[in-house]
N, C-alpha and C positions, 0 to 999 in steps of 0.2 A: 600414491598416485595411481590412477586407474590404468590397467594394462592396455597397451595399444600395440598395433602391428610393428610400428617403429616409434622411437622417441622423437625423431625429426625426419621430415621429408624435404629435400632441396630440389627445386625445379630449375633446370638449366645448368649446363656444365661448362660455362665460360670461366674465366679466371676467378670471378667473384663467387659463382656457384661452387666451384671446387674449393675455394678458400673457406666458404661457409661450412661446407660438408666436412672438411678436414678439421676445422676448429671445433665443431660439435663432436666429431668422432674421437678427437684427442681426449675428450672428457669421459670416455668410456660409454657413451650413449650408442644406441643403435640408429644408424642413419642410412637412408635410402636416397640416392642421387638419380634423378630422372633426366634424360636428354632426348629431345625430339628427333635429332639426326642419328645417323648410324655410327657416328664418330664423336667422341667427346672433344671439347675444346672451345666451342663458340668462335670467337675472333682469333683463336690461336691455331686454327687448322692449316695444314699444308697439303698440297696435292700436285699431281702431274697435270697441269691445266693446258699445256701447249703440246709438247712432244714427249715421248717416253724418255725417262732419265732426267728430265728437267723438273726439279722440285720448286714449286712456287708457294709463297705464303699468301693465303687467300685474303687476309686482312692485315693483322698485326705482323710486322716484319722486324723492326729494330726495337730493342727492349731496354731503354735506360731506366725505366721505373721498375722493371722486374728485379733487377739486381740491387736497386735502392730500396725496395719495399721492406719495411720493418717486419712484415709477416713472412714473405718468401725467404728472406735472408736466414731465418732460423729453421728452415725445413731442410732435411737431408736429401735434397733433390739430385745432387750429384751421384748419389748411390743408386739412382734409378736411371742413369745414363744421360742426364742433362749436362751438357757442356756448352759454355759460352765462349765465343770467339770475339776478340777485340779487333776492330779495324785499325788501320794505321792512324787515321784521324776520325773522330766521331762524326764530323760534318764539315762540308765545304759549301761556299756560296759564290758561284762564278758571276763575272760581269762581262758585258759586251766587248770590253777592250782586251779580253784574254786573261785578265788577272782574276784573283779570287780572294776571299777572306776565309780563313780556316779556323774552325773551333778545335783547339788542341785539348788534350787532357789536362795540360798545365795552364793555369791562369797566367803565369809569367810568360810562357811561350806564346799563348794566344795574344797577349798584350804586346809582345815584341814586334808583331806584324801590323800593329794598328796605328803607327805613326803618332800624330799629335793627340789621338784619343787613348793612347796606351795608359796614361795615368788615370783617366776617368774610368776606364774599364776595371783597372785594378782596385780603384777606390770603391767602385760599386760591388765587385764580386768577392774580393778577399775577405771582408768582414762577414759576409753571408756564408762563405765557404767555411770560415773558422767556426761557425755555429751550425753547421749542416746537421749535426746529430740532434739538435734542438728543433730546427726548422722542419725537417722532413717528417718526423713523427707527428708534428702538430698539423701541418697542412694536409697530410694524408689521413684525415679523419674528420669527424663532425665538429661543428663549432663549439668551442668550450673556452673556459678561462685558461690562458697560457700559464705554465709554471715559470716561464722566463719572459715576463711582459716586455722588458726593454729590448730584448733580442727580437721578439716577434713584432714589436712596434716598428723597429727599423726595417724589417722585411716587409711589413704591411705598408709602410710609407711608399716604397717603390712598387710593390706588387699590385696594389689596388689602382694604380694609374693606368690610363690607356697606353698601350705599347708605343703608338706613334708619338704621343706627347712626351713620354719619358725619353724615348730615343732622341727626339729633337732637343730636349732640355739638356741631356747629359753629353751628347756626342756632336762632333762637328763634321765628320767625314761621312761620305756615302757608304764607305766600306763597313763601318761599324753600325750605322743606322740600318743598313740592309740586312746585316747578319742578325741583328736584334729582331727586326721585323719578320725574318724567315722563321725564327724560333717562336715568335708570338703567334704565327699563323696556325700552329698546332692547336690553338684554342678553338679553331673553326668559327671565328667571329671576326667582324670588321675591326681593324686595328685602332679605331677611335672609341671602342667600347671599354668601360672601366674594367680593371682587373685582367686585361689581356697581357699586361706586362708580367703577371704572375707566372704564366705558362712559360714565357721565355726564360725567366730567372730560374725556374725549377729545372728546365731541360739543360740549361748551361751549367747549373750546379751539379746535376747528375753526370754530365760529361766530365767535369773536372774531378768528380769523385770516383766514378766507375766506368768511364768511357760510355759509348752507346753500343752495347754488345749485341751479337748475333747468335742465336741458338744453333748449334751445329746440327745439320740435318733438317732444319725447319722449325717454325714456331710450334708445330704439332708436338715436338719433343717436350716442350714445357707442359702441355696438357697431359701427355703420356706419363711424365714423371709425377705430376700431381695426382693423377688417377691411380698410379701404381702405389704411391704412398698411402692414399686414402684406403684402398682395398687391403693393403698390408695391415692397417690399423683395425680392419674388420668391417669397413664400410661396404655397401652394396651399390653397384651401378647398373642401371637398366637403360639401354639405348632404344631408339625408334619408338619412344613414348611421347607423343605430342599432347601436352596437357592443355586442355581448353576449359576445364571446369574442376572445381574442388572435389566434385563427386567421383572423379576418376582416381583419387588418391586413396591409399590404404589409411587405416586409422592411425593417427599420430597426435602427439602433444603440441608440435610446432611445425609450421610450414614456412619455408624460406624460399621466396620466389626471385630468381635471377631474371627478371623481366622488366620492361618499362611500363609507365603508367597506363598506356593503351591496353596492353595485355593484362595488366593487373586488374583493371576494371572488368574485362571480359571474363577472367577466371574467377574473381572473388568479389566483384562489385556489389553483389546482392547482400554481402555481409557488412558493407561499410556504411558509415554515417553519411548523411546528406552533405555535410560540410566537406568531409574528406573526399567524397566523390567529385564534388565541385572543384576542389583543388587539383585533383588528378586530371579532370577534363580540361582544365586551363593550363596544364603543363605545356611548355613550349619546346618543340623540337627545333634543331638547328639545320644548317646546310647539309646537303648530301655530298657524296663523293662519286666520281667517275674514275674507275680503276682499271689499269692495264697491266698484264704480265707479258713479258717477251722472252722467247728463246732466242739467243744471239749467237752468232758465229765467232765473236771475239768480244773483248771488253769494250765498253762504251768509249769512243775516241774523244774524250773531252779535250778541248784546246788547252786548258790549264792542267798541268801535271798533278797538282795537289788534289784535284777533283777525282782523279783516277784512283787515289788512295783513301778516299773517304767512304765510309759505309753508307752515309746518307748525303745526298746532294740537294740543296735547296735552289730550285730554278725559278728565278723571279726578277733578277737584275736589281733595280733600285727599290728603296722603301716606297717611293711614290707609286711606282708601277704595281708593286705587290698590294699596297693599300687600295688602289683603285680597283684592281681585279677582285679582291675580297669583298669590297663594298658592292660591286656589281652583282656578284653571286648572292649576297645577302638580300639584295633588292629584287631578286628573281630574274636576273639577266645572266647571260653566258659570256664571260670575257673572251676577247680574241687572244689575249696573252695571259692565261691563268697562271697562278703560282703552282708549280709542280713539285711535289714531294717525291723524291726518287731514292730508291735503295738498290744497291748492287751487292747482294749477299754473296754470290758465288765467287767474287773476286777474292774473298777471304775464306770461304767455305767450299772446298772443292767437291764436297759430297752433293752439292746442289745441281750439278750439270755434268754431262759427259766430258771426257778429257778434251781440252782445247775450246770448249764451249762455255757460254755464260748465261745467266738469267738477269733480268731486271724487273723491277716492281715500281709502279708509280701511280699517283692519283692526283686529281685536282678537285677543288670544291665547286659544287654546282647548286642551283636552287633545290630545295627539298623536293624529292619526287621526280626530278628531271629525268627524261629519257633521251635527251639529245646526245648524239654521237660526238664525243669530245676527243676521239682518237686523233684526228688530223691536227688539232691545235696543240695537244699534248706532245705529239711527236715532233711538231715543228718547234716547240719550245726547247726540247732536248737537242734537236738538230742545230738550233741557234748557238748553243754552247759546245756542241760536239758534232761538227760537220762530218758526215759520213755515217751517222748513227742509223739512218733508215736502211742503208745498204747492209747493215749487220743483222737485220731482223730475219730470222728463220720462220718464226711463227708467233702469233700473239693471241691473247685471251682477254676479252673486254667485259666489263661489268658496269652497267649504269646503276642509278640509284634503286630502281625497282629490282634489279638483279641482286644487289647487296641485301635488300630486305628479304628476298626469297632465300638467300643463303643463310641469313641470321635474322629471325623475326624481331630482334631487339634493335635492328638498324632501320628504324621507321623513316621512310623516305630517303634512305641512304645515310642517315645521321649515325655515324659510328661512335659518337660520344654519349649516346643514351639520353640526349636532350641538350639544348643550348646551354653552354656554361656561362650564362649571363650572371652579373653580380647578384641579381635577385634570385638566381637558381644555383648559386655556388655552394653555400653551406645548408640551404634549406630545401634542396631538391629531394624528393619530388613535391613536398608540401611543407608548410610552416608548422612544425610540431616540436615538442621538447626533444623527441628522438625521431630523426628522419627515417629510420629503419623500421619503426613500429607503425603498423597501420591502425585504423580505428577498430579493427576486429581482433579480439583476443586470440593470441596464438598464431597470427599471420604477420609475416615480416617481408619486406622487400630488400633484396641484397644486391641489386644490379648497379651498373654505372649511372643509373638515374638517382643514386644516392651519393652523398659525399664519400670520397673526394672526386668522383666523376670518372671519366674515361681513362683508359690506359690499362696495361697488363701489370697490375700490382696486387690485386686480390684484397685490397684494404676495405672496399665496400662490403664484401662478403664477410671478412673478419669482424668488422664492427657490428654488422647485423647479427651475426652468430653470437657475439659477445653480449648483445642486448637480449637476445632470445634465451641464452643460458641463464642470465640473471633473472629475467621475468618468469620464465616457465619452470626452470629447474633449480633456482636459487643457487646457481654456481657463478662465482665471480672470478674473472681472469684478467690479467693485464694490470 
């Protein structure tokens, strides 16, 4: 093999870029990791956004998939200072009447609070949980023939359905329907779209398996641990290098790009076939987010006590209200009562705020590219279930969809999932090919959340892309 400056160059240091770089470096190759910002991490960065001493997660905050990731699980990240904290409850879903539905780590305990839907919940979740070691590795990768077709057929039967339809079919009470809807909203799709049920099932399985943990000190600690492990292996990291063209890169045998189709075309489009370029140009991005961080004088005064003990609180009341708001955002409108995804990390991690103070993190979905100020409606939604919340605010930091893209170029129009996770873009993102990670140009691969399995801090997109590059370019087979 002809000598190059590096065996591989990885562009972008989000969870997938780091995973790709580590996977290549583990094979004894020389790997260079380039990052446009001054700090590695992509969506895993943390910073003092409001007041000194208040540590906020800029994007990703709660990490059920990080601890469930087949790749991250086998890395010695605890040796590099990474520590996860488990909240008392993974998630809670409050209602206007002051009650809530709680997602416990135990299926039995969750079901115990569900009344007449208890049996239906256990019947749905227990068989899937019993086979989680088969389900998770399969769904966190590219489309392929399953080794256990009957297990995956059962999962697929439920997962491929629209979340609203499945909830109405299986459950009778608003408590369970709403809980399921809140989980499915993480798909960032209207709840009548096929396969939105998959996201709900995966997140609930993750909660029953490993809780929804919080990285002590902020999500940046995940990036720091991954980066430290990569450099210990011999990898090289360079920050403040914004790559806009392949011409900027040193000579290498393989390039892995942790970018979305829009940037991929700008950086390497001249090397691609006409068909592949057409597919990338037709790739569909999803809804954006409007995100707020608060410095608070005290914990959020939720009416329901269980909500005060949950790391994540889904604010949206009934399934019908949630579905209506998500449909409006998908259609380019701004709902008056948006679904709000809220995290209260400092309740469980005292390192996030000064003594006696708290942080809070929340976002709602908005039309892609929206610049409308959603702070009033988000705060009103929280106040609805936590009277007195506004009185606790010491300072706030707001980011609209344009701000989110400025923070991370992969968040096109505020889309933090790297593209709409429609069923047509679930396993074939970003293009219909034998391998979604391989571009039409030799030696160039895409390893971002715009490839399977999509968004989330799990690193599996990067791992699978690196696995493909190792096989194609270096004749190294792993896994």
